[in-house]
PDB file as gemmi writes it, atoms N, CA and C in Angstrom:
CRYST1    1.000    1.000    1.000  90.00  90.00  90.00 P 1                      
ATOM      1  N   UNK A   1     -31.450   4.383  15.362  1.00  0.00           N  
ATOM      2  CA  UNK A   1     -32.787   3.846  15.210  1.00  0.00           C  
ATOM      3  C   UNK A   1     -33.037   2.681  16.147  1.00  0.00           C  
ATOM      4  N   UNK A   2     -32.019   1.831  16.284  1.00  0.00           N  
ATOM      5  CA  UNK A   2     -32.204   0.664  17.150  1.00  0.00           C  
ATOM      6  C   UNK A   2     -32.336   1.062  18.608  1.00  0.00           C  
ATOM      7  N   UNK A   3     -31.641   2.106  18.978  1.00  0.00           N  
ATOM      8  CA  UNK A   3     -31.740   2.599  20.349  1.00  0.00           C  
ATOM      9  C   UNK A   3     -33.176   3.033  20.638  1.00  0.00           C  
ATOM     10  N   UNK A   4     -33.734   3.834  19.764  1.00  0.00           N  
ATOM     11  CA  UNK A   4     -35.111   4.306  19.942  1.00  0.00           C  
ATOM     12  C   UNK A   4     -36.094   3.132  19.911  1.00  0.00           C  
ATOM     13  N   UNK A   5     -35.899   2.229  18.958  1.00  0.00           N  
ATOM     14  CA  UNK A   5     -36.807   1.088  18.825  1.00  0.00           C  
ATOM     15  C   UNK A   5     -36.821   0.246  20.098  1.00  0.00           C  
ATOM     16  N   UNK A   6     -35.644  -0.056  20.614  1.00  0.00           N  
ATOM     17  CA  UNK A   6     -35.561  -0.888  21.823  1.00  0.00           C  
ATOM     18  C   UNK A   6     -36.161  -0.163  23.026  1.00  0.00           C  
ATOM     19  N   UNK A   7     -35.867   1.118  23.141  1.00  0.00           N  
ATOM     20  CA  UNK A   7     -36.414   1.906  24.252  1.00  0.00           C  
ATOM     21  C   UNK A   7     -37.934   1.872  24.227  1.00  0.00           C  
ATOM     22  N   UNK A   8     -38.502   2.033  23.059  1.00  0.00           N  
ATOM     23  CA  UNK A   8     -39.967   2.030  22.936  1.00  0.00           C  
ATOM     24  C   UNK A   8     -40.557   0.653  23.216  1.00  0.00           C  
ATOM     25  N   UNK A   9     -39.882  -0.399  22.759  1.00  0.00           N  
ATOM     26  CA  UNK A   9     -40.354  -1.765  23.042  1.00  0.00           C  
ATOM     27  C   UNK A   9     -40.444  -1.988  24.544  1.00  0.00           C  
ATOM     28  N   UNK A  10     -39.475  -1.451  25.272  1.00  0.00           N  
ATOM     29  CA  UNK A  10     -39.460  -1.600  26.733  1.00  0.00           C  
ATOM     30  C   UNK A  10     -40.395  -0.612  27.426  1.00  0.00           C  
ATOM     31  N   UNK A  11     -40.968   0.316  26.672  1.00  0.00           N  
ATOM     32  CA  UNK A  11     -41.865   1.308  27.261  1.00  0.00           C  
ATOM     33  C   UNK A  11     -41.144   2.319  28.130  1.00  0.00           C  
ATOM     34  N   UNK A  12     -39.887   2.587  27.800  1.00  0.00           N  
ATOM     35  CA  UNK A  12     -39.081   3.522  28.584  1.00  0.00           C  
ATOM     36  C   UNK A  12     -39.058   4.894  27.923  1.00  0.00           C  
ATOM     37  N   UNK A  13     -38.929   5.916  28.746  1.00  0.00           N  
ATOM     38  CA  UNK A  13     -38.761   7.271  28.228  1.00  0.00           C  
ATOM     39  C   UNK A  13     -37.272   7.541  28.037  1.00  0.00           C  
ATOM     40  N   UNK A  14     -36.972   8.583  27.296  1.00  0.00           N  
ATOM     41  CA  UNK A  14     -35.576   8.990  27.136  1.00  0.00           C  
ATOM     42  C   UNK A  14     -34.987   9.363  28.492  1.00  0.00           C  
ATOM     43  N   UNK A  15     -35.803   9.941  29.329  1.00  0.00           N  
ATOM     44  CA  UNK A  15     -35.344  10.323  30.666  1.00  0.00           C  
ATOM     45  C   UNK A  15     -34.947   9.090  31.480  1.00  0.00           C  
ATOM     46  N   UNK A  16     -35.746   8.028  31.400  1.00  0.00           N  
ATOM     47  CA  UNK A  16     -35.429   6.803  32.149  1.00  0.00           C  
ATOM     48  C   UNK A  16     -34.126   6.177  31.663  1.00  0.00           C  
ATOM     49  N   UNK A  17     -33.956   6.118  30.360  1.00  0.00           N  
ATOM     50  CA  UNK A  17     -32.715   5.561  29.810  1.00  0.00           C  
ATOM     51  C   UNK A  17     -31.540   6.433  30.230  1.00  0.00           C  
ATOM     52  N   UNK A  18     -31.704   7.735  30.118  1.00  0.00           N  
ATOM     53  CA  UNK A  18     -30.645   8.657  30.517  1.00  0.00           C  
ATOM     54  C   UNK A  18     -30.241   8.482  31.967  1.00  0.00           C  
ATOM     55  N   UNK A  19     -31.220   8.311  32.832  1.00  0.00           N  
ATOM     56  CA  UNK A  19     -30.940   8.112  34.257  1.00  0.00           C  
ATOM     57  C   UNK A  19     -30.122   6.839  34.473  1.00  0.00           C  
ATOM     58  N   UNK A  20     -30.489   5.779  33.776  1.00  0.00           N  
ATOM     59  CA  UNK A  20     -29.765   4.506  33.928  1.00  0.00           C  
ATOM     60  C   UNK A  20     -28.333   4.588  33.411  1.00  0.00           C  
ATOM     61  N   UNK A  21     -28.145   5.412  32.399  1.00  0.00           N  
ATOM     62  CA  UNK A  21     -26.834   5.518  31.760  1.00  0.00           C  
ATOM     63  C   UNK A  21     -25.984   6.627  32.376  1.00  0.00           C  
ATOM     64  N   UNK A  22     -26.646   7.574  33.030  1.00  0.00           N  
ATOM     65  CA  UNK A  22     -25.910   8.665  33.660  1.00  0.00           C  
ATOM     66  C   UNK A  22     -25.769   9.897  32.795  1.00  0.00           C  
ATOM     67  N   UNK A  23     -26.738  10.099  31.882  1.00  0.00           N  
ATOM     68  CA  UNK A  23     -26.740  11.303  31.048  1.00  0.00           C  
ATOM     69  C   UNK A  23     -28.141  11.910  31.075  1.00  0.00           C  
ATOM     70  N   UNK A  24     -28.260  13.126  30.576  1.00  0.00           N  
ATOM     71  CA  UNK A  24     -29.570  13.778  30.505  1.00  0.00           C  
ATOM     72  C   UNK A  24     -30.346  13.249  29.301  1.00  0.00           C  
ATOM     73  N   UNK A  25     -31.653  13.413  29.351  1.00  0.00           N  
ATOM     74  CA  UNK A  25     -32.485  12.892  28.266  1.00  0.00           C  
ATOM     75  C   UNK A  25     -32.138  13.530  26.925  1.00  0.00           C  
ATOM     76  N   UNK A  26     -31.632  14.768  26.958  1.00  0.00           N  
ATOM     77  CA  UNK A  26     -31.256  15.438  25.714  1.00  0.00           C  
ATOM     78  C   UNK A  26     -30.148  14.672  24.995  1.00  0.00           C  
ATOM     79  N   UNK A  27     -29.252  14.072  25.784  1.00  0.00           N  
ATOM     80  CA  UNK A  27     -28.168  13.300  25.178  1.00  0.00           C  
ATOM     81  C   UNK A  27     -28.721  12.037  24.520  1.00  0.00           C  
ATOM     82  N   UNK A  28     -29.702  11.412  25.152  1.00  0.00           N  
ATOM     83  CA  UNK A  28     -30.339  10.233  24.553  1.00  0.00           C  
ATOM     84  C   UNK A  28     -31.015  10.639  23.243  1.00  0.00           C  
ATOM     85  N   UNK A  29     -31.671  11.803  23.229  1.00  0.00           N  
ATOM     86  CA  UNK A  29     -32.276  12.322  21.989  1.00  0.00           C  
ATOM     87  C   UNK A  29     -31.227  12.438  20.891  1.00  0.00           C  
ATOM     88  N   UNK A  30     -30.080  12.990  21.235  1.00  0.00           N  
ATOM     89  CA  UNK A  30     -29.015  13.179  20.251  1.00  0.00           C  
ATOM     90  C   UNK A  30     -28.488  11.846  19.744  1.00  0.00           C  
ATOM     91  N   UNK A  31     -28.358  10.871  20.639  1.00  0.00           N  
ATOM     92  CA  UNK A  31     -27.932   9.537  20.207  1.00  0.00           C  
ATOM     93  C   UNK A  31     -28.955   8.938  19.250  1.00  0.00           C  
ATOM     94  N   UNK A  32     -30.230   9.062  19.587  1.00  0.00           N  
ATOM     95  CA  UNK A  32     -31.282   8.477  18.762  1.00  0.00           C  
ATOM     96  C   UNK A  32     -31.364   9.123  17.380  1.00  0.00           C  
ATOM     97  N   UNK A  33     -31.058  10.393  17.302  1.00  0.00           N  
ATOM     98  CA  UNK A  33     -31.107  11.117  16.022  1.00  0.00           C  
ATOM     99  C   UNK A  33     -29.763  11.099  15.299  1.00  0.00           C  
ATOM    100  N   UNK A  34     -28.788  10.442  15.882  1.00  0.00           N  
ATOM    101  CA  UNK A  34     -27.432  10.363  15.331  1.00  0.00           C  
ATOM    102  C   UNK A  34     -26.780  11.737  15.228  1.00  0.00           C  
ATOM    103  N   UNK A  35     -27.183  12.651  16.105  1.00  0.00           N  
ATOM    104  CA  UNK A  35     -26.553  13.971  16.146  1.00  0.00           C  
ATOM    105  C   UNK A  35     -25.206  13.892  16.860  1.00  0.00           C  
ATOM    106  N   UNK A  36     -25.075  12.952  17.781  1.00  0.00           N  
ATOM    107  CA  UNK A  36     -23.822  12.727  18.506  1.00  0.00           C  
ATOM    108  C   UNK A  36     -23.409  11.271  18.341  1.00  0.00           C  
ATOM    109  N   UNK A  37     -22.120  11.051  18.271  1.00  0.00           N  
ATOM    110  CA  UNK A  37     -21.604   9.685  18.215  1.00  0.00           C  
ATOM    111  C   UNK A  37     -21.627   9.076  19.608  1.00  0.00           C  
ATOM    112  N   UNK A  38     -21.732   7.768  19.637  1.00  0.00           N  
ATOM    113  CA  UNK A  38     -21.768   7.041  20.903  1.00  0.00           C  
ATOM    114  C   UNK A  38     -20.416   6.367  21.098  1.00  0.00           C  
ATOM    115  N   UNK A  39     -19.775   6.620  22.232  1.00  0.00           N  
ATOM    116  CA  UNK A  39     -18.502   5.965  22.521  1.00  0.00           C  
ATOM    117  C   UNK A  39     -18.753   4.496  22.836  1.00  0.00           C  
ATOM    118  N   UNK A  40     -17.712   3.697  22.761  1.00  0.00           N  
ATOM    119  CA  UNK A  40     -17.836   2.267  23.054  1.00  0.00           C  
ATOM    120  C   UNK A  40     -18.302   2.042  24.484  1.00  0.00           C  
ATOM    121  N   UNK A  41     -17.770   2.800  25.415  1.00  0.00           N  
ATOM    122  CA  UNK A  41     -18.161   2.612  26.815  1.00  0.00           C  
ATOM    123  C   UNK A  41     -19.616   3.012  27.038  1.00  0.00           C  
ATOM    124  N   UNK A  42     -20.064   4.065  26.359  1.00  0.00           N  
ATOM    125  CA  UNK A  42     -21.459   4.492  26.489  1.00  0.00           C  
ATOM    126  C   UNK A  42     -22.385   3.474  25.817  1.00  0.00           C  
ATOM    127  N   UNK A  43     -21.945   2.908  24.701  1.00  0.00           N  
ATOM    128  CA  UNK A  43     -22.740   1.888  24.020  1.00  0.00           C  
ATOM    129  C   UNK A  43     -22.927   0.677  24.924  1.00  0.00           C  
ATOM    130  N   UNK A  44     -21.876   0.316  25.643  1.00  0.00           N  
ATOM    131  CA  UNK A  44     -21.956  -0.786  26.602  1.00  0.00           C  
ATOM    132  C   UNK A  44     -22.991  -0.471  27.681  1.00  0.00           C  
ATOM    133  N   UNK A  45     -22.959   0.745  28.207  1.00  0.00           N  
ATOM    134  CA  UNK A  45     -23.929   1.156  29.236  1.00  0.00           C  
ATOM    135  C   UNK A  45     -25.351   1.163  28.686  1.00  0.00           C  
ATOM    136  N   UNK A  46     -25.516   1.632  27.458  1.00  0.00           N  
ATOM    137  CA  UNK A  46     -26.843   1.638  26.838  1.00  0.00           C  
ATOM    138  C   UNK A  46     -27.363   0.214  26.662  1.00  0.00           C  
ATOM    139  N   UNK A  47     -26.490  -0.680  26.239  1.00  0.00           N  
ATOM    140  CA  UNK A  47     -26.895  -2.080  26.071  1.00  0.00           C  
ATOM    141  C   UNK A  47     -27.359  -2.661  27.401  1.00  0.00           C  
ATOM    142  N   UNK A  48     -26.636  -2.368  28.466  1.00  0.00           N  
ATOM    143  CA  UNK A  48     -27.038  -2.855  29.789  1.00  0.00           C  
ATOM    144  C   UNK A  48     -28.371  -2.250  30.205  1.00  0.00           C  
ATOM    145  N   UNK A  49     -28.544  -0.962  29.995  1.00  0.00           N  
ATOM    146  CA  UNK A  49     -29.778  -0.279  30.390  1.00  0.00           C  
ATOM    147  C   UNK A  49     -30.984  -0.812  29.622  1.00  0.00           C  
ATOM    148  N   UNK A  50     -30.750  -1.228  28.378  1.00  0.00           N  
ATOM    149  CA  UNK A  50     -31.838  -1.711  27.527  1.00  0.00           C  
ATOM    150  C   UNK A  50     -31.916  -3.235  27.487  1.00  0.00           C  
ATOM    151  N   UNK A  51     -31.080  -3.887  28.285  1.00  0.00           N  
ATOM    152  CA  UNK A  51     -31.095  -5.347  28.432  1.00  0.00           C  
ATOM    153  C   UNK A  51     -30.918  -6.077  27.097  1.00  0.00           C  
ATOM    154  N   UNK A  52     -29.898  -5.653  26.360  1.00  0.00           N  
ATOM    155  CA  UNK A  52     -29.541  -6.311  25.104  1.00  0.00           C  
ATOM    156  C   UNK A  52     -28.022  -6.455  25.052  1.00  0.00           C  
ATOM    157  N   UNK A  53     -27.516  -7.422  24.272  1.00  0.00           N  
ATOM    158  CA  UNK A  53     -26.065  -7.488  24.086  1.00  0.00           C  
ATOM    159  C   UNK A  53     -25.615  -6.317  23.208  1.00  0.00           C  
ATOM    160  N   UNK A  54     -24.378  -5.923  23.324  1.00  0.00           N  
ATOM    161  CA  UNK A  54     -23.863  -4.794  22.546  1.00  0.00           C  
ATOM    162  C   UNK A  54     -24.042  -5.036  21.047  1.00  0.00           C  
ATOM    163  N   UNK A  55     -23.870  -6.281  20.616  1.00  0.00           N  
ATOM    164  CA  UNK A  55     -23.976  -6.552  19.180  1.00  0.00           C  
ATOM    165  C   UNK A  55     -25.391  -6.333  18.641  1.00  0.00           C  
ATOM    166  N   UNK A  56     -26.373  -6.156  19.504  1.00  0.00           N  
ATOM    167  CA  UNK A  56     -27.734  -5.820  19.067  1.00  0.00           C  
ATOM    168  C   UNK A  56     -27.710  -4.579  18.174  1.00  0.00           C  
ATOM    169  N   UNK A  57     -26.862  -3.621  18.517  1.00  0.00           N  
ATOM    170  CA  UNK A  57     -26.807  -2.372  17.772  1.00  0.00           C  
ATOM    171  C   UNK A  57     -26.139  -2.535  16.409  1.00  0.00           C  
ATOM    172  N   UNK A  58     -25.461  -3.666  16.195  1.00  0.00           N  
ATOM    173  CA  UNK A  58     -24.767  -3.913  14.935  1.00  0.00           C  
ATOM    174  C   UNK A  58     -25.468  -4.939  14.058  1.00  0.00           C  
ATOM    175  N   UNK A  59     -26.475  -5.631  14.584  1.00  0.00           N  
ATOM    176  CA  UNK A  59     -27.204  -6.627  13.802  1.00  0.00           C  
ATOM    177  C   UNK A  59     -27.774  -5.987  12.549  1.00  0.00           C  
ATOM    178  N   UNK A  60     -27.607  -6.683  11.428  1.00  0.00           N  
ATOM    179  CA  UNK A  60     -28.140  -6.179  10.169  1.00  0.00           C  
ATOM    180  C   UNK A  60     -27.146  -5.379   9.354  1.00  0.00           C  
ATOM    181  N   UNK A  61     -26.019  -5.030   9.940  1.00  0.00           N  
ATOM    182  CA  UNK A  61     -24.992  -4.317   9.176  1.00  0.00           C  
ATOM    183  C   UNK A  61     -24.208  -5.319   8.342  1.00  0.00           C  
ATOM    184  N   UNK A  62     -23.767  -4.933   7.157  1.00  0.00           N  
ATOM    185  CA  UNK A  62     -22.904  -5.827   6.378  1.00  0.00           C  
ATOM    186  C   UNK A  62     -21.645  -6.145   7.172  1.00  0.00           C  
ATOM    187  N   UNK A  63     -21.132  -7.337   7.004  1.00  0.00           N  
ATOM    188  CA  UNK A  63     -19.968  -7.795   7.773  1.00  0.00           C  
ATOM    189  C   UNK A  63     -18.794  -6.835   7.665  1.00  0.00           C  
ATOM    190  N   UNK A  64     -18.561  -6.255   6.501  1.00  0.00           N  
ATOM    191  CA  UNK A  64     -17.431  -5.338   6.325  1.00  0.00           C  
ATOM    192  C   UNK A  64     -17.567  -4.091   7.176  1.00  0.00           C  
ATOM    193  N   UNK A  65     -18.786  -3.640   7.431  1.00  0.00           N  
ATOM    194  CA  UNK A  65     -18.996  -2.438   8.227  1.00  0.00           C  
ATOM    195  C   UNK A  65     -18.790  -2.686   9.711  1.00  0.00           C  
ATOM    196  N   UNK A  66     -18.884  -3.925  10.133  1.00  0.00           N  
ATOM    197  CA  UNK A  66     -18.737  -4.223  11.560  1.00  0.00           C  
ATOM    198  C   UNK A  66     -17.319  -3.977  12.045  1.00  0.00           C  
ATOM    199  N   UNK A  67     -16.363  -4.449  11.287  1.00  0.00           N  
ATOM    200  CA  UNK A  67     -14.980  -4.359  11.738  1.00  0.00           C  
ATOM    201  C   UNK A  67     -14.209  -3.245  11.057  1.00  0.00           C  
ATOM    202  N   UNK A  68     -14.712  -2.749   9.960  1.00  0.00           N  
ATOM    203  CA  UNK A  68     -13.974  -1.755   9.217  1.00  0.00           C  
ATOM    204  C   UNK A  68     -12.856  -2.416   8.438  1.00  0.00           C  
ATOM    205  N   UNK A  69     -12.092  -1.637   7.718  1.00  0.00           N  
ATOM    206  CA  UNK A  69     -10.994  -2.213   6.946  1.00  0.00           C  
ATOM    207  C   UNK A  69      -9.884  -2.691   7.869  1.00  0.00           C  
ATOM    208  N   UNK A  70      -9.067  -3.648   7.399  1.00  0.00           N  
ATOM    209  CA  UNK A  70      -7.938  -4.086   8.240  1.00  0.00           C  
ATOM    210  C   UNK A  70      -7.035  -2.902   8.563  1.00  0.00           C  
ATOM    211  N   UNK A  71      -6.526  -2.894   9.749  1.00  0.00           N  
ATOM    212  CA  UNK A  71      -5.663  -1.802  10.188  1.00  0.00           C  
ATOM    213  C   UNK A  71      -4.239  -2.327  10.322  1.00  0.00           C  
ATOM    214  N   UNK A  72      -3.316  -1.669   9.661  1.00  0.00           N  
ATOM    215  CA  UNK A  72      -1.914  -2.020   9.767  1.00  0.00           C  
ATOM    216  C   UNK A  72      -1.204  -0.840  10.400  1.00  0.00           C  
ATOM    217  N   UNK A  73      -0.450  -1.109  11.405  1.00  0.00           N  
ATOM    218  CA  UNK A  73       0.307  -0.023  12.011  1.00  0.00           C  
ATOM    219  C   UNK A  73       1.685  -0.526  12.407  1.00  0.00           C  
ATOM    220  N   UNK A  74       2.660   0.322  12.220  1.00  0.00           N  
ATOM    221  CA  UNK A  74       4.025  -0.016  12.599  1.00  0.00           C  
ATOM    222  C   UNK A  74       4.254   0.452  14.021  1.00  0.00           C  
ATOM    223  N   UNK A  75       4.793  -0.443  14.834  1.00  0.00           N  
ATOM    224  CA  UNK A  75       5.104  -0.111  16.217  1.00  0.00           C  
ATOM    225  C   UNK A  75       6.601  -0.305  16.398  1.00  0.00           C  
ATOM    226  N   UNK A  76       7.248   0.717  16.898  1.00  0.00           N  
ATOM    227  CA  UNK A  76       8.692   0.643  17.098  1.00  0.00           C  
ATOM    228  C   UNK A  76       8.981   0.047  18.465  1.00  0.00           C  
ATOM    229  N   UNK A  77       9.516  -1.171  18.465  1.00  0.00           N  
ATOM    230  CA  UNK A  77       9.862  -1.847  19.713  1.00  0.00           C  
ATOM    231  C   UNK A  77      11.347  -2.183  19.649  1.00  0.00           C  
ATOM    232  N   UNK A  78      12.132  -1.435  20.385  1.00  0.00           N  
ATOM    233  CA  UNK A  78      13.572  -1.686  20.412  1.00  0.00           C  
ATOM    234  C   UNK A  78      14.224  -1.571  19.049  1.00  0.00           C  
ATOM    235  N   UNK A  79      13.722  -0.683  18.218  1.00  0.00           N  
ATOM    236  CA  UNK A  79      14.326  -0.484  16.911  1.00  0.00           C  
ATOM    237  C   UNK A  79      13.770  -1.391  15.831  1.00  0.00           C  
ATOM    238  N   UNK A  80      13.052  -2.457  16.202  1.00  0.00           N  
ATOM    239  CA  UNK A  80      12.486  -3.369  15.210  1.00  0.00           C  
ATOM    240  C   UNK A  80      11.005  -3.066  15.011  1.00  0.00           C  
ATOM    241  N   UNK A  81      10.632  -2.626  13.820  1.00  0.00           N  
ATOM    242  CA  UNK A  81       9.204  -2.382  13.605  1.00  0.00           C  
ATOM    243  C   UNK A  81       8.428  -3.696  13.594  1.00  0.00           C  
ATOM    244  N   UNK A  82       7.312  -3.688  14.249  1.00  0.00           N  
ATOM    245  CA  UNK A  82       6.444  -4.861  14.307  1.00  0.00           C  
ATOM    246  C   UNK A  82       5.152  -4.495  13.604  1.00  0.00           C  
ATOM    247  N   UNK A  83       4.709  -5.349  12.707  1.00  0.00           N  
ATOM    248  CA  UNK A  83       3.453  -5.096  12.006  1.00  0.00           C  
ATOM    249  C   UNK A  83       2.325  -5.740  12.792  1.00  0.00           C  
ATOM    250  N   UNK A  84       1.298  -4.954  13.063  1.00  0.00           N  
ATOM    251  CA  UNK A  84       0.142  -5.452  13.799  1.00  0.00           C  
ATOM    252  C   UNK A  84      -1.072  -5.297  12.902  1.00  0.00           C  
ATOM    253  N   UNK A  85      -1.910  -6.319  12.856  1.00  0.00           N  
ATOM    254  CA  UNK A  85      -3.105  -6.272  12.017  1.00  0.00           C  
ATOM    255  C   UNK A  85      -4.311  -6.743  12.804  1.00  0.00           C  
ATOM    256  N   UNK A  86      -5.449  -6.148  12.525  1.00  0.00           N  
ATOM    257  CA  UNK A  86      -6.715  -6.629  13.093  1.00  0.00           C  
ATOM    258  C   UNK A  86      -7.252  -7.692  12.157  1.00  0.00           C  
ATOM    259  N   UNK A  87      -7.657  -8.804  12.705  1.00  0.00           N  
ATOM    260  CA  UNK A  87      -8.195  -9.884  11.874  1.00  0.00           C  
ATOM    261  C   UNK A  87      -9.692  -9.763  11.780  1.00  0.00           C  
TER     262      UNK A  87                                                      
END                                                                             
């Protein structure tokens, strides 16, 4: 929704945004309708094309949804497992 809203505020067509990002307008349609997920790198490109910071797309989400649950993973380094966590 925010993608479509920002595009319209700027008076841009899906085709114009697609050209700036390097995809066809159909892909922008799919992003706007949430039919396709947006990768982090594509989100960065969209933010640049729409002249907003990346966090614009996350504004208004509850804090827990921004980062997701803490992630714990064991990494084997020389036989010693190391616990890594996202803060």
